[in-house]
ZAZA-137817 format. One line per 5 residues: their letters; for each residue x, y, z of C-alpha. Coordinates in Angstrom, 2 decimals, padded with zeros to 5 digits. Example, Ala and Ser with C-alpha at 12.3 -4.5 7.8 and 13.67 -1.06 7.14 Angstrom:
AS = 012.30 -004.50 007.80; 013.67 -001.06 007.14
***
This chain:
MNIPL = -000.02 -000.01 -000.01; 001.35 003.40 -000.98; 001.66 005.85 001.96; 002.48 009.59 001.87; 005.25 010.80 004.14
TVRVS = 007.07 014.12 004.70; 010.67 013.82 005.92; 013.59 016.09 006.87; 016.60 016.04 004.57; 020.05 016.65 006.04
GMHCA = 023.07 017.50 003.99; 021.07 019.29 001.31; 022.36 022.77 000.36; 021.08 023.69 -003.14; 018.88 022.84 -006.13
SCARI = 021.41 020.40 -007.55; 021.22 018.51 -004.19; 017.45 018.30 -004.57; 017.91 016.90 -008.07; 020.41 014.27 -007.00
ITQKV = 018.09 013.14 -004.15; 015.11 013.03 -006.41; 016.91 010.97 -009.11; 018.33 008.52 -006.56; 015.19 007.91 -004.48
SSLPG = 012.80 007.81 -007.50; 014.91 004.92 -008.94; 014.23 002.80 -005.91; 011.46 000.05 -006.21; 008.17 001.05 -004.69
VSDIS = 008.70 004.84 -004.77; 005.87 006.29 -006.88; 006.44 010.03 -006.18; 008.98 012.32 -004.58; 009.09 016.06 -004.26
VSALG = 012.14 017.63 -002.68; 012.23 021.14 -001.38; 015.66 022.70 -001.26; 014.15 025.80 000.36; 012.42 023.92 003.23
ETARL = 015.01 021.05 003.36; 012.14 018.55 003.18; 010.95 015.76 000.93; 007.45 014.48 000.35; 007.36 010.82 -000.54
TFDQK = 004.78 008.34 -001.75; 005.96 004.80 -001.56; 004.93 001.15 -001.01; 006.15 000.32 002.49; 006.12 -003.38 001.49
RTSLH = 008.72 -002.82 -001.16; 010.94 -000.14 000.33; 011.50 001.86 003.51; 013.30 004.91 004.86; 016.14 002.60 005.85
DMNAA = 016.54 001.53 002.22; 016.44 005.10 001.04; 019.05 006.21 003.53; 021.28 003.29 002.45; 021.20 004.79 -001.04
LRPLG = 021.56 008.33 000.04; 024.27 008.26 002.78; 027.10 007.60 000.42; 026.11 010.83 -001.33; 026.03 012.80 001.86
YEFSA = 022.26 012.97 002.40; 019.85 011.37 004.87; 016.15 011.26 005.55; 014.77 011.61 009.08; 011.42 012.08 010.77
EDEAR = 010.35 015.63 010.89; 011.56 017.65 013.90; 008.88 020.10 014.99; 011.36 022.11 017.02; 013.50 022.66 014.05
ETSSP = 010.55 023.57 011.91; 009.51 026.26 014.29; 013.01 027.62 014.81; 013.22 031.34 014.40; 015.85 033.34 012.52
ESMAH = 016.93 034.79 015.86; 017.54 031.34 017.41; 019.51 030.37 014.27; 021.65 033.46 014.61; 022.65 032.44 018.13
DDSLS = 023.19 028.80 017.33; 026.78 028.17 018.43; 027.20 024.65 017.20; 030.44 024.18 015.15; 028.57 023.00 012.07
SPAFR = 025.96 025.79 012.08; 025.90 028.59 009.35; 026.25 031.13 012.14; 029.47 029.73 013.57; 031.02 029.29 010.15
ALFAG = 030.12 032.86 009.16; 031.31 034.34 012.39; 034.62 032.47 012.33; 035.60 032.72 008.63; 033.80 035.89 007.75
PIAIF = 035.88 038.41 009.64; 039.17 036.67 008.51; 037.94 036.75 004.93; 037.04 040.41 005.10; 040.45 041.24 006.69
VFLLM = 042.26 039.39 003.91; 040.02 040.90 001.26; 040.93 044.41 002.51; 044.64 043.55 002.49; 044.26 042.38 -001.19
LWSVA = 042.57 045.65 -002.07; 045.29 047.72 -000.31; 047.98 045.78 -002.18; 046.27 046.38 -005.49; 045.82 050.07 -004.72
ARLFP = 049.49 050.42 -003.65; 050.57 048.99 -007.11; 048.22 051.33 -009.04; 048.55 054.63 -007.16; 051.85 056.07 -006.09
FVWSL = 050.26 057.98 -003.22; 049.13 054.71 -001.50; 051.98 053.34 000.66; 052.76 049.65 000.64; 052.04 047.59 003.70
PLPMP = 055.20 047.05 005.85; 054.83 043.32 005.77; 057.76 041.31 004.16; 056.69 038.90 001.45; 057.95 035.74 003.25
LERVF = 056.09 036.71 006.43; 052.96 037.44 004.47; 053.10 033.96 002.78; 053.51 032.23 006.15; 050.59 034.25 007.53
LFVLS = 048.32 033.40 004.59; 049.40 029.71 004.45; 048.45 029.24 008.13; 045.18 031.08 007.80; 044.14 029.23 004.55
TIILF = 045.06 025.90 006.10; 042.84 026.60 009.17; 039.93 027.93 007.08; 040.03 025.21 004.41; 040.22 022.22 006.79
SVGRP = 037.70 023.62 009.33; 035.02 025.81 007.75; 035.82 024.46 004.25; 035.68 020.72 005.37; 032.17 020.11 003.88
FLVAV = 033.49 021.31 000.52; 036.39 018.88 000.72; 034.07 016.05 001.73; 031.91 016.84 -001.30; 035.03 016.57 -003.55
GRFAK = 035.82 013.21 -002.07; 032.22 012.03 -002.71; 032.47 013.27 -006.30; 035.69 011.27 -006.73; 034.02 008.19 -005.36
TGVAN = 030.49 008.39 -006.79; 030.74 010.86 -009.69; 027.87 012.84 -008.22; 028.54 016.61 -007.86; 026.72 019.49 -006.27
MDTLV = 027.45 023.12 -005.43; 029.80 022.22 -002.58; 031.79 020.15 -005.11; 032.40 023.22 -007.23; 033.54 025.34 -004.34
GIGTF = 035.66 022.48 -002.99; 037.52 021.77 -006.18; 038.14 025.43 -006.80; 039.38 026.34 -003.41; 041.43 023.14 -002.96
AAYLV = 043.11 023.69 -006.34; 044.01 027.16 -005.42; 045.35 026.02 -002.03; 047.26 023.04 -003.56; 049.04 025.09 -006.15
SSVAF = 049.90 027.82 -003.60; 051.18 025.24 -001.09; 053.52 023.60 -003.62; 054.89 027.08 -004.52; 055.32 028.00 -000.87
LFPNL = 056.82 024.72 000.37; 058.94 023.97 -002.67; 060.01 027.31 -004.18; 063.10 025.90 -005.87; 061.04 023.27 -007.66
WRAWR = 058.57 025.92 -008.65; 061.35 028.09 -010.13; 062.93 025.14 -011.86; 059.68 024.60 -013.70; 059.70 028.35 -014.50
LPDDS = 056.32 028.86 -012.92; 055.22 032.26 -011.56; 055.88 032.92 -007.98; 052.29 033.69 -007.24; 050.12 032.75 -004.24
FFDAT = 046.47 031.95 -004.20; 046.01 031.45 -000.47; 044.01 034.77 -000.19; 041.54 033.38 -002.84; 040.98 030.23 -000.78
IVVIG = 040.36 032.18 002.43; 038.12 034.80 000.89; 035.98 032.48 -001.29; 035.29 030.18 001.67; 034.60 033.12 003.96
FVAIG = 032.28 034.84 001.49; 030.50 031.50 000.82; 030.07 031.01 004.60; 028.62 034.47 004.96; 026.32 033.90 002.06
KYWEA = 025.11 030.66 003.41; 024.33 032.38 006.73; 022.39 035.15 005.05; 020.65 032.55 002.97; 019.75 030.52 006.06
LAKAK = 018.29 033.66 007.67; 016.35 034.57 004.64; 015.01 031.02 004.26; 013.88 031.04 007.85; 011.98 034.21 007.15
TGEAL = 010.23 032.65 004.14; 008.67 030.21 006.58; 007.66 032.91 009.09; 003.94 032.68 008.08; 003.85 029.02 008.91
RKLRR = 005.53 029.60 012.26; 002.98 032.33 013.06; 000.15 029.95 012.34; 001.65 027.26 014.47; 002.10 029.65 017.40
LGAKR = -001.64 030.44 017.33; -002.53 027.14 019.00; -003.10 027.00 022.76; -000.87 024.69 024.87; -003.50 023.88 027.59
AAVMR = -007.19 023.81 027.92; -009.58 024.11 030.79; -012.16 021.30 030.67; -014.84 019.82 032.91; -014.06 016.32 034.15
AGFEE = -016.24 014.51 036.63; -017.93 017.76 037.58; -014.67 019.57 038.25; -012.60 022.07 036.22; -009.24 020.67 035.14
SVPVE = -006.30 022.14 033.13; -005.00 019.63 030.67; -002.58 019.71 027.74; -004.47 020.53 024.53; -003.49 017.09 023.16
EVVVG = -005.71 015.41 025.81; -008.86 017.25 024.89; -011.38 014.78 023.23; -014.48 015.33 021.17; -017.45 015.95 023.50
DTVLL = -015.39 017.59 026.25; -016.87 020.72 027.71; -014.18 023.43 027.41; -014.26 026.59 029.49; -013.12 029.78 027.84
RPGSV = -012.36 032.90 029.95; -011.85 036.41 028.55; -008.45 036.74 026.86; -007.96 032.96 026.48; -007.02 031.26 023.30
VPVDG = -009.60 028.77 022.00; -007.72 025.43 022.25; -009.86 023.31 019.81; -012.81 023.66 017.47; -016.19 023.59 019.19
IILEG = -019.74 024.89 019.51; -020.81 027.40 022.12; -023.14 025.83 024.78; -023.45 028.80 027.13; -022.63 032.47 026.97
NATVD = -021.99 035.13 024.29; -018.46 036.19 023.28; -016.58 038.64 021.12; -013.90 036.63 019.29; -010.75 037.90 017.53
ESMLT = -010.39 035.65 014.43; -008.03 037.99 012.49; -004.93 035.75 012.51; -006.93 032.81 011.29; -009.39 034.42 008.79
GEPLP = -007.71 037.71 007.98; -010.97 039.45 009.10; -009.98 042.52 011.13; -013.25 043.05 012.95; -014.08 040.80 015.94
AEKVP = -016.97 038.41 015.45; -019.91 038.16 017.82; -020.65 034.58 018.93; -023.86 033.21 020.54; -024.88 029.71 021.63
GDTML = -024.85 027.35 018.58; -022.08 029.30 016.88; -018.81 027.69 015.95; -015.47 028.55 017.70; -012.17 027.87 015.94
GGTVN = -009.04 026.82 017.69; -006.39 029.49 017.67; -008.85 032.40 017.88; -008.99 034.59 020.98; -012.01 035.10 023.29
LSRFV = -012.07 038.86 023.91; -014.93 039.09 026.29; -017.14 037.17 028.75; -016.99 033.57 030.04; -018.14 030.86 027.64
KMRAT = -018.75 027.10 027.75; -018.07 025.18 024.56; -018.39 021.57 023.38; -015.31 020.25 021.58; -016.23 019.02 018.09
RVGKE = -012.77 018.79 016.43; -009.44 018.16 018.08; -005.84 017.46 017.15; -005.11 017.25 013.42; -008.84 017.74 012.65
TALAR = -009.11 021.34 013.84; -009.43 024.15 011.37; -006.00 025.49 012.51; -004.22 022.14 012.10; -005.73 021.73 008.61
IVQTV = -004.69 025.21 007.59; -001.16 024.59 008.79; -001.04 021.27 006.92; -002.44 022.92 003.74; 000.11 025.74 003.86
REAQE = 003.01 023.21 004.49; 001.91 020.97 001.61; 001.46 024.05 -000.67; 004.88 025.42 000.10; 006.54 022.02 -000.62
SKAPV = 004.77 021.70 -003.98; 006.17 022.77 -007.31; 004.56 024.93 -009.94; 004.87 023.90 -013.58; 007.14 027.00 -014.31
EALAD = 009.64 025.53 -011.85; 010.25 022.61 -014.14; 012.31 024.87 -016.41; 014.48 026.02 -013.52; 014.88 022.41 -012.30
RVSSV = 016.01 021.23 -015.76; 018.54 024.08 -016.20; 019.87 023.56 -012.60; 020.27 019.90 -013.20; 022.92 020.54 -015.95
FVPAA = 024.74 023.44 -014.27; 027.12 021.51 -012.03; 028.40 019.13 -014.73; 028.41 022.00 -017.21; 030.45 024.06 -014.78
LGISL = 032.95 021.27 -014.36; 033.25 020.96 -018.09; 033.63 024.72 -018.64; 036.20 024.89 -015.92; 038.26 022.08 -017.56
LTVTG = 038.01 023.73 -020.96; 039.12 027.03 -019.46; 042.30 025.50 -018.01; 042.92 023.58 -021.22; 042.33 026.63 -023.41
WLTIG = 044.57 028.96 -021.57; 047.45 026.50 -021.25; 047.27 025.57 -024.96; 045.78 028.34 -027.11; 046.52 031.01 -024.49
TLFLS = 050.28 030.21 -024.49; 050.34 030.95 -028.24; 049.81 034.59 -027.42; 050.99 034.81 -023.74; 054.02 033.53 -022.00
FPVAF = 053.54 030.42 -019.85; 054.15 032.37 -016.56; 051.30 034.69 -017.52; 048.92 032.07 -018.95; 049.32 029.60 -016.00
PLALF = 047.97 031.86 -013.24; 045.28 033.17 -015.59; 044.22 029.56 -016.31; 044.04 028.64 -012.72; 042.23 031.83 -011.56
SAVSV = 039.78 031.59 -014.42; 039.00 027.88 -013.81; 038.53 028.51 -010.01; 036.28 031.47 -010.69; 034.13 029.50 -013.09
LVIAC = 033.68 026.76 -010.51; 032.73 029.28 -007.78; 030.45 031.53 -009.79; 028.59 028.71 -011.53; 026.64 027.78 -008.33
PCALG = 023.08 027.14 -009.32; 021.69 028.23 -005.93; 020.17 031.43 -007.12; 018.45 029.61 -010.01; 017.22 026.92 -007.68
LALPA = 015.88 029.37 -005.18; 014.35 031.83 -007.64; 010.87 030.22 -007.89; 010.39 028.28 -004.63; 011.37 031.27 -002.53
AMTVG = 008.77 033.52 -004.17; 006.14 030.76 -004.01; 006.77 030.05 -000.35; 006.59 033.71 000.73; 003.55 034.34 -001.43
MGRGA = 001.55 031.40 -000.10; 002.59 032.22 003.48; 001.42 035.82 002.99; -001.91 034.47 001.60; -002.37 032.24 004.68
LMGIL = -002.02 035.34 006.92; -004.58 037.14 004.81; -007.10 034.27 005.16; -006.42 032.90 001.75; -005.35 029.21 001.68
IKNSE = -003.61 028.11 -001.49; -003.48 024.29 -002.00; -000.30 024.20 -004.07; 002.15 026.16 -006.15; 000.47 025.14 -009.42
SLEKL = -002.82 026.68 -008.21; -000.95 029.90 -007.46; 000.56 029.99 -010.88; -002.86 029.41 -012.59; -004.57 031.88 -010.34
ASVET = -002.19 034.63 -011.66; -003.51 034.08 -015.18; -007.27 034.20 -014.17; -009.21 036.67 -016.38; -012.78 035.35 -015.71
VVFDK = -014.36 034.62 -012.37; -017.59 032.56 -012.18; -019.63 033.00 -009.05; -022.21 030.58 -007.71; -025.24 032.55 -006.49
TGTVT = -026.72 031.01 -003.43; -024.37 031.19 -000.43; -021.58 032.81 -002.45; -022.81 036.24 -003.52; -026.02 035.89 -001.47
EGKPE = -026.39 034.98 002.27; -027.67 031.54 001.35; -030.79 031.70 003.56; -034.27 033.21 002.97; -035.17 036.53 004.54
ILETV = -038.29 038.71 004.64; -037.62 041.33 001.97; -040.94 043.10 001.91; -044.31 043.07 003.69; -047.27 044.36 001.66
SLHPK = -050.57 045.33 003.30; -053.65 044.81 001.14; -056.19 045.80 003.82; -056.52 049.19 005.43; -057.21 047.69 008.95
FSRDE = -053.93 045.64 008.95; -050.55 047.35 009.18; -047.43 045.71 007.83; -046.26 044.98 011.37; -049.58 043.47 012.28
ILRLA = -049.50 041.22 009.23; -045.98 040.13 010.08; -046.92 039.50 013.74; -049.97 037.38 012.93; -048.07 035.38 010.31
ASVEA = -045.10 034.72 012.68; -047.42 033.62 015.37; -048.88 030.83 013.13; -045.43 029.85 011.78; -043.69 029.81 015.22
GSEHP = -044.12 026.10 015.54; -042.91 025.26 012.00; -039.29 024.16 011.02; -039.64 025.33 007.49; -036.85 027.75 006.41
LARAL = -039.45 030.40 005.41; -041.10 030.01 008.78; -037.79 030.53 010.58; -037.17 033.64 008.51; -040.64 034.93 009.40
VLAAH = -040.12 034.43 013.15; -036.67 035.98 013.04; -038.02 039.09 011.26; -040.72 039.48 013.97; -038.16 039.13 016.74
KKSLS = -035.97 041.82 015.12; -038.92 044.17 015.18; -039.66 043.19 018.79; -043.18 042.15 017.94; -045.07 040.06 020.60
LSAVS = -046.29 036.79 019.14; -049.55 035.33 020.21; -050.62 031.80 021.16; -052.00 029.59 018.38; -054.63 026.86 018.55
NFSSE = -056.10 024.59 016.03; -052.84 024.57 014.06; -052.84 022.68 010.80; -050.38 022.20 008.06; -050.78 021.16 004.45
AGMGV = -047.58 020.06 002.72; -046.57 022.31 -000.08; -049.38 024.73 000.51; -049.13 026.45 003.91; -050.33 026.55 007.50
SGTVE = -053.22 027.91 009.45; -054.29 028.37 013.09; -056.48 030.38 015.38; -054.83 033.49 016.74; -056.74 035.79 019.03
ERIVT = -060.04 034.08 017.97; -059.34 034.68 014.26; -058.30 032.09 011.71; -054.95 033.08 010.16; -053.66 031.34 007.17
VRRPH = -050.17 031.70 005.57; -050.03 029.95 002.24; -049.06 030.05 -001.42; -050.87 032.84 -003.26; -054.45 032.30 -004.26
EEISP = -055.34 032.00 -007.87; -056.21 035.66 -008.03; -053.19 037.52 -009.43; -052.51 040.98 -008.23; -050.06 043.47 -009.94
KRLQL = -048.03 043.62 -006.74; -047.61 039.89 -006.64; -046.58 039.86 -010.33; -044.02 042.53 -009.65; -042.58 040.67 -006.68
ESEGK = -042.37 037.33 -008.56; -040.78 038.96 -011.60; -038.00 040.08 -009.29; -037.34 036.43 -008.46; -038.81 036.64 -004.93
TVVEV = -040.96 033.96 -003.28; -044.37 035.29 -002.33; -046.86 034.03 000.23; -050.22 035.57 001.15; -051.61 036.09 004.63
RVAEA = -055.32 035.57 005.10; -057.52 036.49 008.03; -061.00 034.94 008.15; -060.94 034.19 004.41; -059.83 037.69 003.43
TVGLL = -056.36 038.28 001.96; -054.80 041.07 004.02; -051.22 040.99 002.88; -048.31 039.61 001.02; -044.95 038.56 002.29
SFGDR = -041.98 038.31 -000.10; -038.93 036.18 000.63; -035.58 036.27 -000.98; -031.94 035.40 -000.50; -030.31 038.81 000.33
IKRDA = -027.16 039.76 -001.49; -024.13 039.79 000.73; -022.94 043.30 001.90; -019.50 042.87 000.41; -020.64 041.34 -002.87
PEAIR = -021.20 044.56 -004.88; -017.84 045.92 -003.74; -016.18 042.69 -004.65; -017.70 042.49 -008.14; -017.02 046.15 -008.76
ALRKH = -013.33 045.79 -007.80; -012.88 042.76 -010.10; -014.29 044.67 -012.98; -011.99 047.68 -012.19; -009.02 045.33 -012.56
GIQTV = -010.19 044.06 -015.90; -011.51 040.72 -014.63; -014.81 039.56 -016.06; -017.54 038.10 -013.82; -020.10 035.41 -014.54
LLSGD = -023.11 034.31 -012.39; -024.01 030.62 -012.37; -026.92 029.18 -010.40; -029.41 026.35 -010.26; -032.16 028.86 -009.17
GKNAV = -034.95 030.17 -011.44; -034.31 032.71 -014.08; -036.06 035.59 -012.34; -034.00 035.21 -009.18; -030.73 034.99 -011.09
ETVGK = -031.61 037.94 -013.26; -032.48 040.00 -010.17; -029.22 039.31 -008.51; -027.19 039.66 -011.70; -028.68 043.04 -012.45
ALHIT = -028.11 044.28 -008.89; -024.45 043.23 -009.10; -024.02 044.44 -012.70; -023.11 040.98 -013.93; -024.02 040.79 -017.58
RRYAQ = -023.37 037.14 -018.22; -025.79 034.94 -016.23; -026.64 031.26 -016.27; -029.92 030.11 -014.50; -031.50 026.72 -013.80
VLPDE = -028.22 024.91 -014.22; -028.11 021.47 -012.62; -024.93 020.50 -010.62; -023.55 018.24 -013.34; -024.16 020.92 -015.96
KAKVI = -022.15 023.55 -014.04; -018.95 021.74 -014.97; -020.01 021.88 -018.65; -020.52 025.57 -018.44; -017.08 025.97 -016.99
RDLQQ = -015.57 023.92 -019.80; -017.45 026.02 -022.36; -016.05 029.20 -020.90; -012.52 027.79 -020.92; -012.79 026.93 -024.65
EGDEK = -014.09 030.39 -025.52; -012.05 033.49 -025.99; -013.48 034.98 -029.11; -014.70 038.56 -029.25; -018.25 037.54 -029.99
QSMKK = -018.59 036.13 -026.52; -016.64 039.01 -025.07; -014.59 036.64 -023.00; -010.92 037.42 -022.28; -008.30 034.82 -022.92
GGVAM = -006.95 033.45 -019.62; -007.87 031.18 -016.82; -011.37 030.63 -015.47; -011.89 030.62 -011.75; -015.02 029.19 -010.10
VGDGV = -016.17 030.47 -006.68; -018.65 028.33 -004.75; -019.53 026.93 -001.41; -021.93 023.97 -001.82; -021.93 020.25 -002.71
NDAAA = -023.51 021.17 -006.07; -020.48 023.36 -006.83; -017.91 020.55 -006.34; -017.72 019.45 -009.96; -017.46 022.99 -011.29
LATAD = -014.74 023.80 -008.75; -012.67 020.79 -009.79; -013.18 021.57 -013.46; -012.20 025.25 -013.35; -008.52 026.28 -013.88
VGIAL = -008.78 027.49 -010.25; -011.50 026.44 -007.84; -012.19 028.97 -004.99; -014.24 027.67 -002.06; -015.58 029.70 000.92
STGTD = -014.65 028.24 004.24; -018.31 028.70 005.30; -019.26 026.10 002.71; -019.38 022.30 002.75; -016.37 020.00 003.24
IALES = -016.66 018.51 -000.25; -016.54 022.00 -001.79; -013.35 022.72 000.18; -011.76 019.47 -000.93; -012.56 020.19 -004.60
ASITL = -011.14 023.71 -004.52; -007.59 024.82 -005.05; -008.12 028.01 -002.98; -010.03 028.46 000.18; -011.24 031.90 001.48
LHGDI = -011.62 031.94 005.19; -014.55 033.73 006.72; -016.43 033.56 003.46; -015.40 037.05 002.32; -015.60 037.13 -001.49
RKVLR = -013.66 040.41 -001.56; -010.65 038.13 -001.05; -011.11 036.79 -004.50; -009.48 039.88 -005.98; -006.86 039.88 -003.27
AILLA = -005.98 036.26 -004.01; -005.62 036.99 -007.75; -003.52 040.16 -007.11; -001.31 038.22 -004.67; -000.84 035.47 -007.13
RATIR = 000.10 038.01 -009.82; 002.59 039.74 -007.54; 004.14 036.39 -006.55; 004.56 035.23 -010.15; 005.96 038.64 -011.14
IARQN = 008.55 038.40 -008.42; 009.34 034.75 -009.23; 009.97 035.77 -012.91; 012.18 038.64 -011.72; 014.17 036.23 -009.69
LFWAF = 014.39 033.79 -012.61; 015.58 036.54 -014.94; 018.24 037.81 -012.62; 019.42 034.30 -011.87; 019.83 033.45 -015.63
LYNGI = 021.40 036.84 -016.26; 023.87 036.32 -013.35; 025.01 033.01 -014.68; 024.85 033.99 -018.35; 027.17 037.00 -017.79
GIPIA = 029.30 035.75 -014.89; 030.52 032.44 -016.32; 031.98 033.80 -019.62; 033.66 036.65 -017.73; 035.07 034.23 -015.16
AGLLY = 036.42 032.05 -017.90; 038.42 035.00 -019.21; 036.43 035.62 -022.39; 036.94 039.36 -022.11; 040.64 039.22 -021.35
PFFGI = 041.96 039.08 -024.99; 039.81 042.14 -025.85; 039.72 044.32 -022.77; 042.15 042.75 -020.26; 039.26 042.08 -017.88
TMSPV = 039.30 039.01 -015.67; 037.39 037.94 -012.59; 039.18 036.81 -009.50; 037.83 033.87 -007.51; 037.38 036.32 -004.65
FAGFA = 034.92 038.37 -006.54; 033.26 035.27 -007.97; 032.68 034.01 -004.35; 031.18 037.35 -003.36; 028.94 037.44 -006.43
MALSS = 027.74 033.90 -005.86; 026.76 034.68 -002.25; 025.16 037.95 -003.22; 023.06 036.33 -006.05; 021.38 033.79 -003.70
VSVLL = 020.71 036.42 -001.03; 019.35 038.92 -003.53; 016.84 036.34 -004.81; 015.63 035.64 -001.30; 015.46 039.28 -000.34
NSLRL = 013.49 040.09 -003.42; 011.07 037.27 -002.62; 010.70 038.67 000.97; 009.30 041.90 -000.49; 006.04 040.03 -000.75
RTKTI = 005.68 039.97 003.01; 005.16 043.71 003.13; 003.73 044.48 -000.33; 000.35 046.05 -000.32; -002.33 043.83 -001.79
PSV = -005.59 045.83 -002.29; -008.90 044.28 -001.58; -011.13 046.74 -003.40
***
C-alpha cells in the first residue's frame, strides 16, 4: 500500500542536491512519487512500504552525503533569531562568524595591495613577502580544513560516486588554489625550476570560503523568514485547555482534549480546539486565522475555531474537532503542503539547474585547457598559468546554481505564506501560478454572492385595517411552531422588530401549501398565493422573490416576499474585479427571475440560470474553450467561486476552484483556493497576490539566468583578450553569495507588499 510521508533532509544545500536526491530515490522500487524542497529542506514521498522503507532510501543516500529523518517540529519552528545564536560548530552562524571576519580582513589587504601598485600615493604595507606567505598559508590551512571541510568532503564523494553539487564546485576550486599555492610555498626551488610564476592564491581560498560561509548564513536567515507565516500559524495554538471532568474544572494539555469535552473559555484565553458554544456570548478575534480585522460576535450554537481569542465574557463550549482535525491544524497542513509543492514553471529552472554543475565542471576544464594551450600561443607560460588557474577556479565558484534553484520556490513560499495570513489558503504552487492568469471569475449565486438563507424582504398590506407589522406578527405567530426555512425567517423578522407573538390553537399544516391556526379568535392562514393574481404579486415574482399570502378569516390582508439577500460585500467585490479588468459570470441552479435580479443588482451581464450540478462543470468547460470577441470573453484562466456540494464538480473543472470556508467540506476538498470567513472580496486579493508572486518569481528567474549567463563567460576570461578584464575567485565568491541572497530578499518583499482588496 502506498503511503504519503514528509521527511527532513540533512546534507542538502542547493537545487542540485534536490535533483540528486530526487533521481536517486525515485529509482528505488516502490517509490511512486517524490518532491524535494531545497528551500524547506524537506521531501514529500509516496511509496509502497512493503517494497521499500526509509532505511533503504538512506542506504542509497548516505554515500552521497544525504539522509532522511522524521520531521523535527522544534526545528521547523526555529526562528531566525535562534538560528543566529546557534553556536554549534557546524551551524551557518558559527562558520560565518569564524571565517567571515578573517575573509574580510584578507580581502581588505588584497585591495590595499592592488591600490598600492596602481597609485603612487598609496603606501605599501610594511609586511615582508615571506612573512605574508607564512601568515596566509596558516590562515588558509585553518579555514580550508575547518570551515571548508564540507566542501572537501563533497570533492571526495564526487571522486568516489561521480555525483557533484554546489559544494563540489567550491571544494574543487578552493582546494586547487590552495594546493598550487602550497607547492609554490613549500617547494620554491622546484617551482622556479619549472619556470612557474611565484604567485600565491592562499588569499583566494580564504576569501572564497569566507564569503560563501557568510552567504550561506544570510541565505539561512532569509530561508527562515520565508517560513515565518507557517510559524505564526503554529504559534496560534493553545498549549493547555480548561475542561470539565467529573464535575470539576481541570487544566489539561491541549493534546488530551477529546471530542465531546466541555471546554471553559475565559476572557483573553486562546480557544484550544474547534467547538460549539453551549453557554454564553462572546466577542472573538479571528483575525490571525481568517484575515478578518473586525471581531466576530458569537452566541450559543455558533462555531468557535481553535487559535482564535475570546475577547470578552466567560463561555462554555463543546469540543467538536481536536488534534489534526481542527481548522487551524488543517490550515497549517495545507500551507505546508502548498509550500513544498512545485509549480509547472519551476520545471524549467529544475532542468537548467540539473545541468549546471556538470556543465560548470566541463567549462572549468575547458578554461584550463584553453589557456594552457591556445593561451600560450599569445601569452608567455608564466602569464597564462595563473590566468588559467584563476579563471578555472572563478568558473567553478560563480557557476553555483543556488540562485536559480531558489528563484521560484522562494517567491512561491513567501507568497503562499502571505496568503495564509490574509485568510487565503492556497493548496499548491500550481494553483498559485494558474490563479495569476485568471481573467474570468464565475460566481455561484446561493451562499456565495448571497447569504444563502431566505429573509423577509418586503411586507405588503392589502387591507386598510392591517398594518405591515400586524400582518408580520400574525403570520409569525402561526409559523412559530414550523421548522420550514421560510417559517424561521418569518419568526426571526418578527423578533428583530420586537413584535409580541400570540398563542396559536387549532394549528394545521398542508404540505406544499401552507399553515393555518387560530390567533386571538381569528383564523389566520399563511399559504401560497391564491389563484387571484394582483399586480403587486406579479411585480414581486418577476424580481425572483418567493411570495406568500396572509389571510385572516378568508380575506387576503397582505403579502410577504422572501428572498436570498445579496451579501454586503458582494457589490464591492464584483465592482473591484471589473475595475481590474477581470470579467464576472453568475451561475446558479435557481430560477431565471432570481438569477436575473441578483445579476442586475451586481451588474453581472453574463448569467446562467436553472443549471443542474452536473451541468455547471460543462458551463465551466465552455467558458474555458471560449475566448473569441463575439462572446466578449478574455483569454486566460477561469476561476469558479462556490460553497456547496452542487459546486464541487465545477470547482474541480475550473482552472482554479475557489471555495468559501463557510461552505461544505466537499467543496473545500474540490477547490484549489479556500477563502476563510467567506469574504468574497478576497477573490481579488488572491488574484493580485498570485500575480505579484509570479511577477517576483519571474524577476528572480531573470536575474538568476542573467547572473550565470554573464558571470561564467567573464570568469572564464572571455573578455581578457579584448579588454584585459578578468574575474578573480574572490569576486566570484562574493557574487555567488550575493546572487542567492538577492533572490531571497526580493522574494521577501511580498511579506510587506500592499495587496488591495477593493
